[in-house]
C-alpha positions in Angstrom: -25.4 8.9 -22.1 -28.5 8.1 -23.9 -29.5 9.6 -27.2 -31.8 12.8 -27.2 -35.4 12.1 -26.8 -37.2 13.2 -30.2 -40.2 14.7 -29.6 -43.3 12.7 -28.4 -46.3 13.2 -26.1 -45.9 10.1 -24.4 -44.2 9.4 -21.1 -42.1 11.8 -19.2 -38.8 12.9 -18.6 -37.5 13.6 -14.9 -33.9 14.4 -13.2 -32.8 14.4 -9.9 -29.7 15.2 -8.3 -28.2 12.4 -5.5 -25.3 10.3 -4.7 -23.2 12.9 -6.4 -24.5 13.0 -9.6 -27.5 13.2 -12.0 -30.4 10.4 -12.3 -32.5 11.0 -15.1 -35.8 8.6 -15.7 -37.2 9.0 -19.2 -40.4 6.9 -19.3 -41.9 6.4 -23.1 -45.4 4.9 -22.1 -48.5 7.0 -21.0 -48.3 6.8 -17.5 -49.2 8.9 -14.6 -45.8 11.0 -13.7 -46.7 10.3 -10.0 -44.6 6.9 -10.6 -41.4 9.1 -10.8 -42.1 10.3 -7.3 -42.1 6.8 -6.3 -38.6 5.6 -8.0 -37.2 8.8 -6.9 -38.4 8.1 -3.1 -36.2 4.8 -3.6 -32.8 6.3 -5.0 -33.2 8.4 -1.6 -33.8 5.3 0.5 -30.8 4.2 -1.0 -28.4 7.0 -0.2 -30.0 6.6 3.7 -28.5 3.1 3.6 -25.5 2.7 1.4 -23.8 6.6 1.4 -20.3 6.7 2.7 -20.7 10.0 2.5 -23.3 10.1 5.6 -22.4 9.3 8.9 -25.7 8.4 9.8 -26.5 5.4 6.8 -26.5 2.0 7.5 -23.4 1.2 6.0 -21.3 3.6 7.9 -23.1 2.5 11.3 -22.2 -1.0 10.7 -18.6 -0.1 9.5 -18.3 1.6 12.8 -19.6 -1.1 14.5 -22.8 1.0 15.9 -25.3 -1.6 14.0 -25.0 -5.1 13.9 -25.1 -6.7 10.2 -27.9 -8.9 11.2 -30.1 -5.9 12.5 -29.4 -3.9 9.3 -31.9 -3.6 6.3 -32.4 -6.5 4.1 -31.2 -4.2 1.2 -27.6 -4.0 2.8 -27.1 -7.5 3.4 -28.0 -8.4 0.1 -25.9 -5.7 -1.8 -22.9 -6.9 0.5 -23.7 -10.7 -0.4 -23.2 -9.8 -4.1 -20.1 -7.8 -3.7 -18.6 -11.2 -1.8 -19.8 -13.2 -4.9 -17.8 -10.5 -7.3 -14.8 -10.7 -5.0 -14.4 -14.5 -5.1 -15.2 -14.4 -9.0 -12.2 -11.8 -9.1 -10.1 -13.6 -6.8 -9.9 -10.2 -4.8 -9.6 -7.7 -7.5 -12.9 -6.4 -6.0 -13.1 -5.5 -2.1 -15.6 -3.6 -0.6 -13.3 -3.5 2.8 -10.0 -1.6 0.6 -11.0 1.4 2.7 -9.8 -0.2 6.0 -6.7 -1.4 4.6 -3.5 0.7 6.3 -2.3 0.9 2.8 -4.9 3.0 1.4 -4.7 6.6 1.9 -8.0 7.9 3.8 -10.0 10.2 2.1 -13.5 11.5 2.3 -16.2 9.1 1.0 -14.0 6.1 1.1 -15.5 4.0 3.8 -14.3 0.8 5.8 -17.2 -0.8 4.0 -18.1 0.5 0.3 -20.2 -1.2 -2.0 -19.8 1.5 -4.2 -18.8 -0.4 -7.1 -22.0 -2.4 -7.1 -24.7 -0.5 -5.3 -25.8 1.9 -8.1 -26.3 -0.8 -10.6 -28.2 -2.9 -8.1 -30.3 0.1 -6.9 -31.4 0.7 -10.6 -32.3 -2.8 -11.0 -34.6 -2.2 -8.2 -36.1 1.2 -9.5 -37.1 -0.7 -12.5 -38.8 -3.3 -11.1 -40.9 -0.4 -9.1 -41.8 0.6 -12.7 -42.4 -2.4 -13.8 -44.8 -3.4 -11.4 -46.5 0.0 -12.4 -47.0 -1.4 -15.7 -44.6 0.7 -17.4 -42.3 -1.2 -20.1 -40.5 1.1 -22.4 -38.0 3.4 -20.4 -34.2 4.1 -19.4 -32.5 5.2 -16.0 -29.2 6.9 -16.4 -27.3 7.2 -13.0 -23.4 9.1 -13.9 -22.9 6.6 -16.8 -24.7 3.3 -15.5 -27.6 3.0 -17.6 -30.8 0.4 -17.3 -33.1 0.1 -20.6 -36.4 -1.5 -20.5 -38.1 -2.1 -23.8 -38.1 0.7 -26.9 -37.9 4.0 -26.9 -40.0 4.0 -30.0 -41.6 1.2 -31.9 -39.3 -1.1 -33.3 -36.0 0.7 -32.1 -33.4 0.3 -29.3 -32.2 2.7 -27.3 -28.6 4.2 -28.4 -25.9 4.3 -25.5 -23.0 6.5 -26.5 -19.8 5.2 -24.5 -18.2 8.4 -23.3 -14.6 9.3 -24.9 -12.4 9.2 -21.8 -10.3 12.2 -22.8 -12.6 14.3 -25.5 -16.1 14.9 -23.4 -17.9 16.1 -26.6 -17.1 12.7 -28.1 -17.6 8.9 -27.9 -15.9 6.1 -27.8 -18.6 3.9 -29.1 -22.2 3.5 -29.5 -24.3 0.6 -28.6 -28.0 -0.4 -29.1 -29.7 -1.8 -26.1 -32.6 -3.2 -24.7 -33.8 -4.9 -21.6 -30.0 -4.7 -20.7 -27.9 -2.5 -18.6 -24.6 -0.7 -19.4 -22.0 -0.1 -16.6 -18.6 2.0 -17.0 -16.0 2.4 -14.7 -13.2 4.7 -15.5 -10.6 7.2 -14.4 -11.3 10.3 -16.4 -14.3 11.7 -14.5 -12.9 11.5 -10.7 -9.4 10.8 -11.3 -7.6 7.5 -9.7 -10.0 6.8 -7.1 -10.4 3.2 -7.6 -8.0 1.2 -5.7 -6.7 -2.2 -6.2 -7.2 -4.2 -3.1 -4.6 -6.4 -4.0 -2.0 -3.6 -3.7 -3.6 -0.9 -1.8 -2.7 1.4 -4.7 -4.9 3.0 -7.3 -5.6 0.8 -10.3 -4.2 2.4 -13.1 -3.7 -0.5 -15.8 -6.8 0.9 -18.1 -8.5 3.9 -18.6 -12.0 2.5 -18.3 -14.2 -0.3 -18.6 -17.6 -0.8 -19.9 -19.9 -4.1 -19.7 -23.4 -4.9 -20.9 -25.5 -7.5 -19.3 -28.8 -8.1 -18.7 -28.6 -7.5 -14.8 -26.8 -3.9 -14.5 -25.6 -4.9 -10.7 -23.6 -8.0 -12.6 -22.4 -5.2 -15.0 -21.2 -2.6 -12.4 -19.5 -4.8 -10.2 -17.7 -6.7 -13.2 -17.0 -3.4 -14.8 -15.1 -2.2 -11.8 -13.4 -5.6 -11.2 -12.1 -5.6 -14.7 -10.4 -2.0 -14.3 -8.9 -3.3 -11.3 -7.6 -6.3 -13.2 -6.0 -4.1 -15.8 -4.6 -5.9 -19.1 -6.2 -8.8 -17.7 -9.7 -7.2 -17.6 -10.8 -7.6 -20.9 -9.6 -11.6 -21.3 -11.1 -12.1 -17.7 -14.6 -10.6 -18.9 -14.3 -12.8 -21.8 -13.8 -16.0 -20.1 -17.5 -15.1 -18.4 -18.8 -14.7 -21.8 -19.7 -10.8 -20.6 -19.8 -8.3 -23.1 -17.3 -5.4 -22.4 -15.0 -3.0 -23.9 -12.0 -1.6 -22.3 -10.1 1.8 -23.2 -6.5 1.3 -22.5 -4.1 4.0 -21.6 -2.7 4.6 -24.7 -6.4 5.0 -26.5 -6.8 1.6 -27.9 -10.0 -0.1 -27.5 -9.9 -3.6 -26.6 -13.5 -5.7 -27.0 -14.7 -9.1 -25.8 -16.5 -10.7 -28.8 -19.7 -10.3 -27.1 -20.0 -6.7 -27.3 -20.2 -7.2 -31.3 -24.2 -7.8 -30.7 -24.7 -4.2 -29.3 -22.3 -2.2 -31.1 -23.3 -0.2 -33.9 -20.3 2.4 -34.1 
């Protein structure tokens, strides 16, 4: 969650419910609010391409063999290539084909090809590109805990991001100050044990939550998911890649990488 806006006449705040969550767009520049329409139109386009809940989405059609990948949108091919990169780097801990594993119990929303662990961060990055091309330099986008920040909320300040406490909704596990960076959290506290370990076919339960801060939110999103799957090995794996990360263990202990110190304020 992002710090509440402190009264200002600049910019605008808009919220849209899509992808099964609320997406908030907080712009702090004097721009036409119509730019928000373009951003939210992009989010609708993302849903048309990547939703595993929609049988008519591109990813669902490709998974059923009704569309060749070569005929799919360049956006889908790009995201699948990024997912493959994270899969290889994590030695199989991040696998978009886990829904096709016969060991995995079928459930609604888990498709045979499921890039959900990375696509949200990637989509927010592309939304940020739309805003910056329009001359917007100070904004934050929050989609269900994945947060993209650019510029400053007010002059000479950073965006303050609270990482939710896994068990107490009214509290935060830590507070981060970020600018021109993305914050992604993968956890079990919101939707239960929904993240599957592709190596075993069973739910990943070694950690309660993982947060990653990186310049690229798509990277942060995918690596947070992979680190959660890796369990106790996750924080060390992030540290080996010089990534800023924080993991909440099942006993409540928070394990961090050294790189998180540049962002952590509480």
